[in-house]
Steps between C-alpha positions, in 0.01 A plus 500: 500500500622852417395796718580862432494717811454864387705642781856629528832393653363219716846394618608853586198686641402450863128562496242263638375414152844416372569286804172312429595435136851378601346244733251390232783453254723320746226258603390414152818390320306324221341829378697745291448857631587792272523850650614847406836653587608864493761539776560144610851369420532224240714322763234516775447177682177341371353150469540316172124545426516883534557649159563872476366698201648840424236775524480699174375858488382531143210726590510830694223688665529859387434451122178316589363811663535679163375207295158462671284805446159338573580425864514123430662331682450728802819693585535336845541163333795597277762369739326164530458484121869568440611252770281217359623572147862494602460183701333334200778628280758340735344151451392545138417180309548279808253241630390467863245287681446781753578872497465624858502850645494596866218744592749749652567576131208646317563443130341155473182620328696574184679164494270298276509753213866595546612129503285425192641802316862369559431142399512355852305174538332470844297234669366704795552849640511488878497763769689422817333697784737654751348839569407791268730798457206734544454383858865566577476844345178574687671442835813686401595853605413695181171614365373215291128563473512657152667184351331234702196449284696458183751249649228298660320486164809353331539245788139395461536452123814292557309276744197466274698423178729232645426138417593388855571671829654369823594635840672400820228653717137389527408845635652665196306268270176592681585871472537476123190277466294787642621719219496251208298177498792291373646273769879467535672177601670466836864387519604392848842647577597182679533344157820690434616650832726283707354419837737580786626208700394491870758652736527425867502801727826602662493432868631770734479623850260783565611765748 
């Protein structure tokens, strides 16, 4: 099976999502995982089934603003449109059983068209649910209200248009089901997280 993870520098970045993907790759040695690299060293330590793909920037955002005069696509989606197009360009003419994007990225709603445009053959498009970027921004220090609606719209489209969705949290699945009546699958973290061995307490004398 060939899986393309549309995320970057998995064996360099230290985020929770990258840690998750590293464990998935390490615990499934019979699956080939492709992923994007921008800053990760070619000599980075990675399992044999982790295959880096150089990210290509064949499209840029600014000319698009001039090209679209009828307000379609909406201006707030330009970044997602360019990212999805560049990701598809990076894997042009390849074949994958699964193309997967984490939901802390928000460009997944353009994947089907972008991949088709660049000759990529795909079995299923999957969203891995870790937590939306809009939620993180909403709780951040700067004024986010003016952009919240647009970003949440893109996240909703991404969820709706995916062929499959899965999450590590039943609560998060329920939260999304209240927004969109499409149920996500639950992946128990114990399937890929090593369980700690029992440790005897250290005895000592209390004062």
